[in-house]
A tleap script that builds the chain and sets N, CA, C and O, in Angstrom:
source leaprc.protein.ff14SB
mol = sequence {
  NMET PRO ALA LYS LYS ALA VAL ALA ARG LYS
  GLU VAL PRO ALA ALA PRO PRO ALA PRO LYS
  GLU VAL ALA ARG LYS THR ALA ALA LYS PRO
  ALA ALA PRO GLY ASP GLY LEU THR VAL PRO
  ARG ILE LEU VAL ALA VAL PRO ALA LEU GLU
  ALA GLY ALA TRP LEU PRO LEU GLY ASP VAL
  ALA LYS ALA LEU ARG ASP GLY GLY LEU LEU
  GLY LYS SER ALA LEU SER THR LYS LEU PHE
  LYS LYS PHE PRO LYS HIE PHE GLU LEU ARG
  PRO ASP ARG GLN PRO ASN GLU VAL ARG LEU
  LEU ALA PRO PRO ALA ALA CASN
}
set mol.1.N position { 0.796 -1.140 -0.011 }
set mol.1.CA position { 0.041 0.061 -0.068 }
set mol.1.C position { 0.892 1.166 0.096 }
set mol.1.O position { 1.725 1.230 1.000 }
set mol.2.N position { 0.682 2.180 -0.883 }
set mol.2.CA position { 1.362 3.417 -0.960 }
set mol.2.C position { 0.840 4.392 0.397 }
set mol.2.O position { -0.306 4.453 0.844 }
set mol.3.N position { 2.093 5.139 0.901 }
set mol.3.CA position { 1.818 5.820 1.863 }
set mol.3.C position { 0.837 6.922 1.489 }
set mol.3.O position { 0.759 7.316 0.325 }
set mol.4.N position { 0.004 7.477 2.575 }
set mol.4.CA position { -0.803 8.557 2.410 }
set mol.4.C position { -0.177 9.691 2.329 }
set mol.4.O position { 0.790 9.758 3.088 }
set mol.5.N position { -0.379 10.643 1.665 }
set mol.5.CA position { 0.111 11.852 1.634 }
set mol.5.C position { -0.670 12.874 2.634 }
set mol.5.O position { -1.901 12.856 2.660 }
set mol.6.N position { -0.018 13.653 3.351 }
set mol.6.CA position { -0.723 14.586 4.237 }
set mol.6.C position { -1.085 15.710 3.501 }
set mol.6.O position { -0.349 16.388 2.784 }
set mol.7.N position { -2.485 15.890 3.770 }
set mol.7.CA position { -3.252 16.948 3.093 }
set mol.7.C position { -2.900 18.326 3.691 }
set mol.7.O position { -3.172 18.484 4.880 }
set mol.8.N position { -2.344 19.314 3.031 }
set mol.8.CA position { -2.046 20.579 3.617 }
set mol.8.C position { -3.359 21.319 3.852 }
set mol.8.O position { -4.231 21.417 2.989 }
set mol.9.N position { -3.434 21.808 5.016 }
set mol.9.CA position { -4.582 22.670 5.332 }
set mol.9.C position { -4.412 24.182 5.294 }
set mol.9.O position { -3.388 24.690 5.751 }
set mol.10.N position { -5.310 24.860 4.803 }
set mol.10.CA position { -5.157 26.016 4.957 }
set mol.10.C position { -5.782 26.748 6.127 }
set mol.10.O position { -6.975 26.797 6.424 }
set mol.11.N position { -4.529 27.426 6.860 }
set mol.11.CA position { -5.078 27.956 8.167 }
set mol.11.C position { -5.752 29.218 7.808 }
set mol.11.O position { -5.298 29.970 6.946 }
set mol.12.N position { -6.797 29.442 8.444 }
set mol.12.CA position { -7.580 30.799 8.170 }
set mol.12.C position { -6.932 31.587 9.516 }
set mol.12.O position { -6.862 31.159 10.668 }
set mol.13.N position { -6.516 32.787 9.018 }
set mol.13.CA position { -6.161 33.663 10.416 }
set mol.13.C position { -7.174 34.135 11.257 }
set mol.13.O position { -8.129 34.791 10.840 }
set mol.14.N position { -6.975 33.782 12.591 }
set mol.14.CA position { -7.965 34.261 13.414 }
set mol.14.C position { -8.110 35.651 13.330 }
set mol.14.O position { -7.137 36.316 12.973 }
set mol.15.N position { -9.256 36.237 13.625 }
set mol.15.CA position { -9.433 37.536 13.877 }
set mol.15.C position { -8.619 38.166 15.116 }
set mol.15.O position { -8.637 37.575 16.196 }
set mol.16.N position { -8.008 39.194 14.977 }
set mol.16.CA position { -7.366 39.679 16.108 }
set mol.16.C position { -8.298 39.889 17.323 }
set mol.16.O position { -9.486 40.131 17.113 }
set mol.17.N position { -7.842 39.812 18.522 }
set mol.17.CA position { -8.701 39.955 19.689 }
set mol.17.C position { -9.112 41.474 19.832 }
set mol.17.O position { -8.240 42.335 19.719 }
set mol.18.N position { -10.304 41.786 20.056 }
set mol.18.CA position { -10.800 43.082 20.168 }
set mol.18.C position { -9.946 43.573 21.251 }
set mol.18.O position { -9.482 42.805 22.093 }
set mol.19.N position { -9.676 45.136 21.249 }
set mol.19.CA position { -8.668 45.792 22.105 }
set mol.19.C position { -9.639 45.735 23.319 }
set mol.19.O position { -10.859 45.898 23.307 }
set mol.20.N position { -8.764 45.450 24.437 }
set mol.20.CA position { -9.687 45.567 25.808 }
set mol.20.C position { -9.766 46.760 26.299 }
set mol.20.O position { -8.730 47.409 26.157 }
set mol.21.N position { -10.682 47.330 26.867 }
set mol.21.CA position { -10.999 48.499 27.441 }
set mol.21.C position { -10.366 48.592 28.718 }
set mol.21.O position { -10.701 47.814 29.611 }
set mol.22.N position { -9.381 49.563 28.923 }
set mol.22.CA position { -8.969 49.771 30.233 }
set mol.22.C position { -9.794 50.348 31.257 }
set mol.22.O position { -10.208 51.500 31.128 }
set mol.23.N position { -10.094 49.588 32.355 }
set mol.23.CA position { -11.143 50.207 33.306 }
set mol.23.C position { -10.489 51.192 34.130 }
set mol.23.O position { -9.462 50.978 34.775 }
set mol.24.N position { -11.156 52.338 34.081 }
set mol.24.CA position { -10.585 53.495 34.936 }
set mol.24.C position { -11.220 53.511 36.221 }
set mol.24.O position { -12.426 53.409 36.443 }
set mol.25.N position { -10.265 53.652 37.064 }
set mol.25.CA position { -10.879 53.719 38.546 }
set mol.25.C position { -10.739 55.033 38.779 }
set mol.25.O position { -9.734 55.727 38.630 }
set mol.26.N position { -11.918 55.360 39.190 }
set mol.26.CA position { -12.357 56.800 39.643 }
set mol.26.C position { -12.389 56.806 41.232 }
set mol.26.O position { -13.446 56.661 41.845 }
set mol.27.N position { -11.155 56.984 41.861 }
set mol.27.CA position { -11.167 56.894 43.308 }
set mol.27.C position { -11.668 58.205 43.771 }
set mol.27.O position { -11.412 59.225 43.132 }
set mol.28.N position { -12.310 58.221 44.759 }
set mol.28.CA position { -12.976 59.537 45.342 }
set mol.28.C position { -11.929 60.131 46.172 }
set mol.28.O position { -11.553 59.433 47.113 }
set mol.29.N position { -11.362 61.319 46.011 }
set mol.29.CA position { -10.484 61.685 46.983 }
set mol.29.C position { -10.971 62.091 48.288 }
set mol.29.O position { -12.137 62.470 48.400 }
set mol.30.N position { -10.273 62.052 49.182 }
set mol.30.CA position { -10.723 62.455 50.474 }
set mol.30.C position { -11.098 63.963 50.657 }
set mol.30.O position { -10.304 64.835 50.304 }
set mol.31.N position { -12.191 64.238 51.155 }
set mol.31.CA position { -12.346 65.613 51.049 }
set mol.31.C position { -11.447 66.429 51.999 }
set mol.31.O position { -11.043 65.951 53.059 }
set mol.32.N position { -11.170 67.585 51.615 }
set mol.32.CA position { -10.271 68.456 52.273 }
set mol.32.C position { -11.119 69.620 52.726 }
set mol.32.O position { -12.122 69.922 52.080 }
set mol.33.N position { -10.707 70.393 53.978 }
set mol.33.CA position { -11.583 71.544 54.099 }
set mol.33.C position { -11.849 72.462 53.120 }
set mol.33.O position { -12.930 73.046 53.197 }
set mol.34.N position { -11.045 72.744 52.139 }
set mol.34.CA position { -11.480 73.601 50.734 }
set mol.34.C position { -12.564 72.715 50.207 }
set mol.34.O position { -13.445 73.353 49.631 }
set mol.35.N position { -12.728 71.525 50.243 }
set mol.35.CA position { -13.671 70.584 49.399 }
set mol.35.C position { -14.870 70.653 50.079 }
set mol.35.O position { -15.796 70.039 49.549 }
set mol.36.N position { -15.125 71.300 51.224 }
set mol.36.CA position { -16.326 71.413 51.772 }
set mol.36.C position { -16.654 70.634 52.987 }
set mol.36.O position { -17.726 70.579 53.589 }
set mol.37.N position { -15.476 70.013 53.248 }
set mol.37.CA position { -15.354 69.103 54.495 }
set mol.37.C position { -15.378 69.760 55.724 }
set mol.37.O position { -14.329 70.330 56.025 }
set mol.38.N position { -16.440 69.836 56.626 }
set mol.38.CA position { -16.494 70.667 57.827 }
set mol.38.C position { -16.610 69.870 58.862 }
set mol.38.O position { -16.834 68.672 58.691 }
set mol.39.N position { -16.473 70.421 60.116 }
set mol.39.CA position { -16.718 69.884 61.353 }
set mol.39.C position { -18.242 69.562 61.391 }
set mol.39.O position { -18.479 68.422 61.789 }
set mol.40.N position { -19.247 70.261 61.088 }
set mol.40.CA position { -20.585 69.913 61.140 }
set mol.40.C position { -20.756 68.696 60.358 }
set mol.40.O position { -21.427 67.781 60.834 }
set mol.41.N position { -20.183 68.581 59.132 }
set mol.41.CA position { -20.379 67.299 58.225 }
set mol.41.C position { -19.732 66.026 58.842 }
set mol.41.O position { -20.210 64.948 58.489 }
set mol.42.N position { -18.839 66.028 59.605 }
set mol.42.CA position { -18.111 65.055 60.313 }
set mol.42.C position { -19.015 64.670 61.378 }
set mol.42.O position { -19.170 63.480 61.653 }
set mol.43.N position { -19.714 65.734 62.091 }
set mol.43.CA position { -20.591 65.146 63.177 }
set mol.43.C position { -21.850 64.690 62.784 }
set mol.43.O position { -22.512 64.032 63.586 }
set mol.44.N position { -22.301 64.952 61.618 }
set mol.44.CA position { -23.662 64.385 60.917 }
set mol.44.C position { -23.225 63.002 60.637 }
set mol.44.O position { -23.912 62.061 61.035 }
set mol.45.N position { -22.033 62.797 59.921 }
set mol.45.CA position { -21.576 61.318 59.713 }
set mol.45.C position { -21.357 60.212 61.178 }
set mol.45.O position { -21.615 59.013 61.285 }
set mol.46.N position { -20.890 61.003 61.993 }
set mol.46.CA position { -20.595 60.304 63.212 }
set mol.46.C position { -20.915 61.185 64.373 }
set mol.46.O position { -20.057 61.865 64.937 }
set mol.47.N position { -22.499 61.147 64.804 }
set mol.47.CA position { -22.995 61.961 65.840 }
set mol.47.C position { -22.511 61.313 67.137 }
set mol.47.O position { -22.756 62.041 68.098 }
set mol.48.N position { -21.972 60.306 67.424 }
set mol.48.CA position { -21.391 59.704 68.611 }
set mol.48.C position { -20.400 60.786 69.289 }
set mol.48.O position { -20.370 61.108 70.477 }
set mol.49.N position { -19.545 61.295 68.164 }
set mol.49.CA position { -18.500 62.076 68.399 }
set mol.49.C position { -19.003 63.433 69.397 }
set mol.49.O position { -18.164 63.940 70.141 }
set mol.50.N position { -20.210 63.896 69.361 }
set mol.50.CA position { -20.705 64.995 69.909 }
set mol.50.C position { -20.912 64.787 71.575 }
set mol.50.O position { -21.148 65.754 72.299 }
set mol.51.N position { -20.818 63.677 71.992 }
set mol.51.CA position { -20.750 63.338 73.358 }
set mol.51.C position { -19.321 63.738 73.964 }
set mol.51.O position { -19.185 63.890 75.178 }
set mol.52.N position { -18.341 63.890 73.129 }
set mol.52.CA position { -17.211 64.299 73.578 }
set mol.52.C position { -16.326 63.080 74.207 }
set mol.52.O position { -15.160 63.278 74.548 }
set mol.53.N position { -16.893 61.933 74.325 }
set mol.53.CA position { -16.011 60.753 74.761 }
set mol.53.C position { -15.135 60.206 73.769 }
set mol.53.O position { -15.252 60.313 72.548 }
set mol.54.N position { -14.154 59.550 74.482 }
set mol.54.CA position { -13.004 58.885 73.232 }
set mol.54.C position { -13.757 57.788 72.527 }
set mol.54.O position { -14.471 57.019 73.170 }
set mol.55.N position { -13.634 57.706 71.389 }
set mol.55.CA position { -14.159 56.558 70.509 }
set mol.55.C position { -13.063 56.029 69.636 }
set mol.55.O position { -12.111 56.695 69.229 }
set mol.56.N position { -13.283 54.821 69.401 }
set mol.56.CA position { -12.232 54.131 68.468 }
set mol.56.C position { -12.153 54.426 67.244 }
set mol.56.O position { -13.159 54.383 66.536 }
set mol.57.N position { -10.816 54.819 66.709 }
set mol.57.CA position { -10.535 55.603 65.462 }
set mol.57.C position { -11.085 54.578 64.429 }
set mol.57.O position { -11.588 55.091 63.429 }
set mol.58.N position { -11.079 53.288 64.490 }
set mol.58.CA position { -11.266 52.488 63.393 }
set mol.58.C position { -12.761 52.642 63.054 }
set mol.58.O position { -13.118 52.787 61.885 }
set mol.59.N position { -13.713 52.609 64.171 }
set mol.59.CA position { -14.926 52.693 64.033 }
set mol.59.C position { -15.531 54.061 63.294 }
set mol.59.O position { -16.385 54.106 62.409 }
set mol.60.N position { -14.800 55.194 63.953 }
set mol.60.CA position { -15.217 56.526 63.316 }
set mol.60.C position { -14.790 56.676 61.931 }
set mol.60.O position { -15.536 57.195 61.101 }
set mol.61.N position { -13.518 56.208 61.613 }
set mol.61.CA position { -13.121 56.041 60.126 }
set mol.61.C position { -14.111 55.452 59.312 }
set mol.61.O position { -14.451 56.038 58.284 }
set mol.62.N position { -14.737 54.131 59.698 }
set mol.62.CA position { -15.730 53.380 59.025 }
set mol.62.C position { -16.834 54.211 58.754 }
set mol.62.O position { -17.303 54.264 57.617 }
set mol.63.N position { -17.338 54.929 59.783 }
set mol.63.CA position { -18.428 55.732 59.546 }
set mol.63.C position { -18.301 56.763 58.630 }
set mol.63.O position { -19.243 57.038 57.887 }
set mol.64.N position { -17.159 57.423 58.588 }
set mol.64.CA position { -16.847 58.625 57.636 }
set mol.64.C position { -16.668 57.863 56.192 }
set mol.64.O position { -16.966 58.521 55.195 }
set mol.65.N position { -16.275 56.735 56.045 }
set mol.65.CA position { -16.145 56.119 54.681 }
set mol.65.C position { -17.505 55.990 54.228 }
set mol.65.O position { -17.837 56.416 53.122 }
set mol.66.N position { -18.306 55.436 55.006 }
set mol.66.CA position { -19.688 55.009 54.588 }
set mol.66.C position { -20.488 56.354 54.193 }
set mol.66.O position { -21.324 56.458 53.295 }
set mol.67.N position { -20.128 57.157 54.897 }
set mol.67.CA position { -20.777 58.675 54.834 }
set mol.67.C position { -20.125 59.265 53.469 }
set mol.67.O position { -20.739 60.229 53.012 }
set mol.68.N position { -19.142 58.901 52.845 }
set mol.68.CA position { -18.372 59.427 51.773 }
set mol.68.C position { -17.582 60.623 52.127 }
set mol.68.O position { -17.312 61.550 51.364 }
set mol.69.N position { -17.187 60.487 53.561 }
set mol.69.CA position { -16.258 61.841 53.862 }
set mol.69.C position { -14.830 61.446 53.646 }
set mol.69.O position { -13.933 62.253 53.404 }
set mol.70.N position { -14.699 60.303 53.737 }
set mol.70.CA position { -13.050 59.703 53.816 }
set mol.70.C position { -12.930 58.798 52.738 }
set mol.70.O position { -13.836 57.967 52.688 }
set mol.71.N position { -11.887 58.714 51.684 }
set mol.71.CA position { -11.730 57.908 50.875 }
set mol.71.C position { -11.324 56.683 51.182 }
set mol.71.O position { -10.845 56.531 52.306 }
set mol.72.N position { -11.411 55.528 50.280 }
set mol.72.CA position { -11.033 54.257 50.608 }
set mol.72.C position { -9.777 53.805 51.433 }
set mol.72.O position { -9.695 52.934 52.299 }
set mol.73.N position { -8.732 54.727 50.870 }
set mol.73.CA position { -7.249 54.527 51.377 }
set mol.73.C position { -6.895 55.736 52.177 }
set mol.73.O position { -5.733 55.854 52.565 }
set mol.74.N position { -7.681 56.538 52.427 }
set mol.74.CA position { -7.407 57.960 53.036 }
set mol.74.C position { -7.089 57.555 54.586 }
set mol.74.O position { -7.685 56.658 55.182 }
set mol.75.N position { -6.107 58.320 55.110 }
set mol.75.CA position { -5.996 58.175 56.780 }
set mol.75.C position { -6.870 59.092 57.385 }
set mol.75.O position { -6.949 60.272 57.042 }
set mol.76.N position { -7.566 58.539 58.334 }
set mol.76.CA position { -8.584 59.222 59.241 }
set mol.76.C position { -7.847 60.340 60.076 }
set mol.76.O position { -8.378 61.384 60.456 }
set mol.77.N position { -6.366 59.905 60.334 }
set mol.77.CA position { -5.673 60.690 61.465 }
set mol.77.C position { -5.290 62.144 60.714 }
set mol.77.O position { -5.116 63.240 61.246 }
set mol.78.N position { -5.221 61.776 59.302 }
set mol.78.CA position { -4.946 63.258 58.404 }
set mol.78.C position { -5.928 63.933 58.491 }
set mol.78.O position { -5.804 65.151 58.616 }
set mol.79.N position { -7.228 63.308 58.449 }
set mol.79.CA position { -8.481 64.258 58.485 }
set mol.79.C position { -8.465 64.958 59.773 }
set mol.79.O position { -8.438 66.188 59.757 }
set mol.80.N position { -8.479 64.331 60.876 }
set mol.80.CA position { -8.652 65.111 62.238 }
set mol.80.C position { -7.471 66.069 62.386 }
set mol.80.O position { -7.635 67.134 62.983 }
set mol.81.N position { -6.404 65.766 61.918 }
set mol.81.CA position { -5.345 66.636 62.189 }
set mol.81.C position { -5.595 68.058 61.580 }
set mol.81.O position { -4.973 69.048 61.963 }
set mol.82.N position { -6.635 68.084 60.518 }
set mol.82.CA position { -6.842 69.169 59.714 }
set mol.82.C position { -7.597 70.052 60.593 }
set mol.82.O position { -7.641 71.235 60.257 }
set mol.83.N position { -8.318 69.626 61.866 }
set mol.83.CA position { -9.045 70.305 62.700 }
set mol.83.C position { -8.599 70.272 63.992 }
set mol.83.O position { -9.338 69.716 64.805 }
set mol.84.N position { -7.424 70.797 64.428 }
set mol.84.CA position { -6.947 70.485 65.613 }
set mol.84.C position { -7.680 71.150 66.805 }
set mol.84.O position { -7.617 70.657 67.931 }
set mol.85.N position { -8.309 72.169 66.563 }
set mol.85.CA position { -9.023 72.890 67.709 }
set mol.85.C position { -10.407 72.327 68.038 }
set mol.85.O position { -11.106 72.713 68.975 }
set mol.86.N position { -10.755 71.267 67.065 }
set mol.86.CA position { -12.075 70.450 67.441 }
set mol.86.C position { -11.880 69.078 67.829 }
set mol.86.O position { -12.716 68.524 68.543 }
set mol.87.N position { -10.765 68.431 67.388 }
set mol.87.CA position { -10.561 66.896 67.642 }
set mol.87.C position { -9.186 66.754 68.332 }
set mol.87.O position { -8.168 67.423 68.158 }
set mol.88.N position { -9.404 65.765 69.117 }
set mol.88.CA position { -8.017 65.258 69.871 }
set mol.88.C position { -7.812 63.768 69.496 }
set mol.88.O position { -8.727 62.955 69.630 }
set mol.89.N position { -6.698 63.461 69.066 }
set mol.89.CA position { -6.341 61.947 68.928 }
set mol.89.C position { -5.293 61.610 70.025 }
set mol.89.O position { -4.412 62.381 70.406 }
set mol.90.N position { -5.516 60.321 70.488 }
set mol.90.CA position { -4.505 59.703 71.375 }
set mol.90.C position { -4.374 58.239 71.056 }
set mol.90.O position { -5.249 57.630 70.441 }
set mol.91.N position { -3.118 57.618 71.545 }
set mol.91.CA position { -2.083 58.355 71.826 }
set mol.91.C position { -1.472 59.237 70.825 }
set mol.91.O position { -2.001 59.365 69.721 }
set mol.92.N position { -0.329 59.887 71.157 }
set mol.92.CA position { -0.066 60.950 70.095 }
set mol.92.C position { 0.904 59.951 68.895 }
set mol.92.O position { 0.991 60.236 67.701 }
set mol.93.N position { 1.533 58.819 69.526 }
set mol.93.CA position { 2.032 58.122 68.189 }
set mol.93.C position { 1.122 56.904 67.976 }
set mol.93.O position { 0.680 56.190 68.876 }
set mol.94.N position { 0.895 56.762 66.609 }
set mol.94.CA position { -0.125 55.736 66.311 }
set mol.94.C position { -1.440 56.006 67.130 }
set mol.94.O position { -1.765 55.310 68.092 }
set mol.95.N position { -2.072 56.935 66.726 }
set mol.95.CA position { -3.494 57.009 67.503 }
set mol.95.C position { -4.726 56.042 67.263 }
set mol.95.O position { -5.006 55.671 66.123 }
set mol.96.N position { -5.331 55.712 68.187 }
set mol.96.CA position { -6.399 54.612 68.060 }
set mol.96.C position { -7.598 55.110 68.571 }
set mol.96.O position { -8.546 54.326 68.616 }
set mol.97.N position { -7.766 56.371 69.006 }
set mol.97.CA position { -8.825 57.074 69.671 }
set mol.97.C position { -8.901 58.382 69.166 }
set mol.97.O position { -7.943 59.031 68.746 }
set mol.98.N position { -10.196 58.786 69.224 }
set mol.98.CA position { -10.467 60.307 68.811 }
set mol.98.C position { -11.684 60.774 69.672 }
set mol.98.O position { -12.609 60.030 69.997 }
set mol.99.N position { -11.578 62.037 69.987 }
set mol.99.CA position { -12.953 62.716 70.610 }
set mol.99.C position { -12.940 64.167 70.040 }
set mol.99.O position { -12.028 64.713 69.419 }
set mol.100.N position { -14.221 64.694 70.410 }
set mol.100.CA position { -14.387 66.007 69.946 }
set mol.100.C position { -13.960 66.971 71.073 }
set mol.100.O position { -14.515 66.739 72.147 }
set mol.101.N position { -13.267 67.793 71.061 }
set mol.101.CA position { -12.776 68.828 71.934 }
set mol.101.C position { -13.837 70.100 72.069 }
set mol.101.O position { -14.226 70.562 73.141 }
set mol.102.N position { -14.160 70.494 70.952 }
set mol.102.CA position { -14.977 71.922 70.917 }
set mol.102.C position { -16.008 71.801 69.650 }
set mol.102.O position { -15.531 71.730 68.518 }
set mol.103.N position { -17.394 71.779 69.843 }
set mol.103.CA position { -17.964 71.702 68.517 }
set mol.103.C position { -17.901 72.997 67.930 }
set mol.103.O position { -17.771 74.014 68.611 }
set mol.104.N position { -17.989 72.993 66.679 }
set mol.104.CA position { -18.012 74.481 65.834 }
set mol.104.C position { -18.807 75.581 66.428 }
set mol.104.O position { -19.778 75.388 67.160 }
set mol.105.N position { -18.398 76.627 66.116 }
set mol.105.CA position { -19.133 77.859 66.754 }
set mol.105.C position { -20.399 77.887 65.808 }
set mol.105.O position { -20.359 77.614 64.608 }
set mol.106.N position { -21.478 78.239 66.485 }
set mol.106.CA position { -22.732 78.488 65.730 }
set mol.106.C position { -22.734 79.838 65.140 }
set mol.106.O position { -22.334 80.841 65.730 }
set mol.107.N position { -23.205 79.808 63.949 }
set mol.107.CA position { -23.319 81.212 62.973 }
set mol.107.C position { -24.350 82.067 63.453 }
set mol.107.O position { -24.586 83.131 62.880 }
savepdb mol mol.pdb
quit
């Protein structure tokens, strides 16, 4: 029996893959005092601060993130340090608690 010859197949070039769209991440920047972030807005998001008691910084930060006042990766300590007349953090090194010192003056 004669050997069978291999039939050459024409390969149809595959269509080039569609270009992938790059997903743009639009992370909300943490609001700064110039961005409309004020002590009253912080107190609306975390009303427990009005009592003046020490609160866990992690709980307060979560409430601020849930309220849209603090970005996903923003540091809550930096936010409170923008308002030194109104908020106190402790301990000085690596704070884990915050309290309201003085409410904002009424207009």
